[in-house]
N, C-alpha and C positions, 0 to 999 in steps of 0.2 A: 787329339794331340796335333796333327797336321804337320806341315812342312815349315822349316825355317826359311828365312829369306834366301840364304845361300843355297839351300837345297832346291828351292823353287827355281832359282836362276839357273843352276846347273842342269836341272831336269828339263827346263824349257830349251836350253841349248842342245842337250843330248837328243831331245825329240826332233830337233832341226838337223840332226846328223853331225853335230860337233863331237868328234872323237875325244878331244881334250876334256870336254865336260863329262863325258861318260867315264873317262879314265879317272877324273876327280872323284866320282862316285865310287868307283872300284877301290881306289886308294884309301878313301875315307872309311869304307865299311868292310874291307877285306879281313881285318882282324876280328871284327864282330862276327862275321860269317864263319871264319875258321874256328873260333871258340865254340860257336853253336854246334857246328858239325862234329868237332872233336869231342864235345860233351855228349853228343848223341851216339856216335859210333866209335869213339876212342881214336887212337892213333892208327887207324886202319889205312891201308895203302890206297883206298878209294877216296879218302878225305879230300885230297887236292882236286881230284876230278869232280867231286860233288861241289866243291867250292866254286870251281869254274862254271859248272852247270848252273849254279844259282845266278851268276851274273849274266850268263847267256840267256836264261829264261827272263830275267828282268829286262834285258836289252830288247828281247823279242817282243815283250809286252809293255814297252814304255808308253805307248799310246793308250793302253787300258788302265794304267796306274792313275787313280783319281786323286791321290794325295791326302786322303782322309787320315792316314797315319804317316809317321815319319818314314823316310826311306829305309832306315835301319830296322824298324819294326817290320816293314814289308819284306825286306830281305831275310830276316829271321824266320818269318812265316814260310817263305819259299824253302829255306834251308831245312827247317823241321819237316816239311812235307816230303822233300827229296830224301831225307834221312829215313823217314818212315817207310817210304817205298823201297829204299835200298835194303833196309833190315828185313822187310817182308820177302824181297827177292832172295836174300841170303838164306833165309829160313827154308824157302822152297828149294833152292839149290842144294842145301844140306839134306833135306828130306829125300830128294831125288838121287843123292849120292855123288853129286858133282863137287861138293865141298865136304871135307872130312871134319870131324870134331877136333882133330889134332891141329888142323890149320887154323881153326878159331882160337885154340889155346895158344898157338904161336903168335897170333896177332895180339892177344891180350898179355902174354907173358905169364910167368909163374909167380905164385904168391910169395915164395921165398926170396926172389931176387929183384923185386920191384920196390920202388920207394913209396912213400905215403900217398903222393898224388896219383901214382899209377894204381895203387890199391883202391883208391876212391873211384877211379875210372872203371876198374873191374867191377866194383860193387854197383856203380851206376848202370853198367852194361847188363846186369842181371835184373834190373827193374823193368816193369812193363813200360811200354812207350809213353803212355800218358803221364806216368810218374816221372820218367826220365826227362821229358820235355819241360815239365813244370820246374823241376829242380835245376836244370840247365839254365833256364831263363832267369830264375830267381838268384841262384848262388854263383853261377859262372858268369852270366851276363850282367847280373846286378839290376835286373828290371824291377820296377815297382809293381805292386799288385795290379794297378790299373793298366800298366803297360803289358803285363802278361795277359790280362783279360782281353785287351785290344789285339795282341798278337795272335792269340789262340781263338779269338772270336767267341768267347764264353763269358757268362756273367761273373762278376767279382766274387760272389758267394761260392761259385763253383771253383774258382781259383783257390780260395781259402781252404775249402774242404779237400781238394785234390792235393794241395801243398801239405796239409797236415797228414794225410794218408801216405803221401810219398816220403815224407820225412820219417814216419814210423817204419815204413818198409825198408828204407835205406838203413836205418838204425839196426833193424833186425838182421839184415844181410851182413852189415858190418860186424856185428857181434858174433854172428855165426861163422864168419870168415876168420876171425881172430883165433888163432890156435890156443893161445894162452893170453887172454885179454889183460888180465891183471899184471902180468909180467911186461907185456907190451906197453901198457899205460904207464908203468913206472919208468920205462925207457923213453917215453914220449909224453912227459907231463903237460906240455903246453897244448897238445891236441885235444880238441873237444868235438865229439860227434853230435852234440846238441846244437841245433840251428837257432 
């Protein structure tokens, strides 16, 4: 995929220490990074910190960035890796008793008082990491199959199979979560869980 002319120009300036050029990169990609993180961990209080850390890591490694992919793809890769580490850390802290199950429930909200989008976030949060990352990149970020393959550094066939399995798992979780799906579906006829 590679860099656009504008990305290359700003990257070169940022590498020379131009703060305005790096700020352009942050402004251009901060929403992409935020959507990726919120798709992976939800509206967790750590989402903003992780977003900042993505750009700190990118700035720290500007000289190592080869430009084989777009800056957005590279930042998404950093964001997903940081989210995976964050989720692993939270699991360990929960197992050690430093975080209670109730605090996790408070973060996610309850099924009865959250809207459709939040219900989807809750369902996504229950998926394994590999399933969650592929769904976030495809349906929240709108990445093509080739962009997903590039971002995750996996073959296209693996993307397709992981996506199919992730969609099936999400559908199962969604249907299990629906207390009375047929009633809910009548109240929300325009919603479709089929991707």
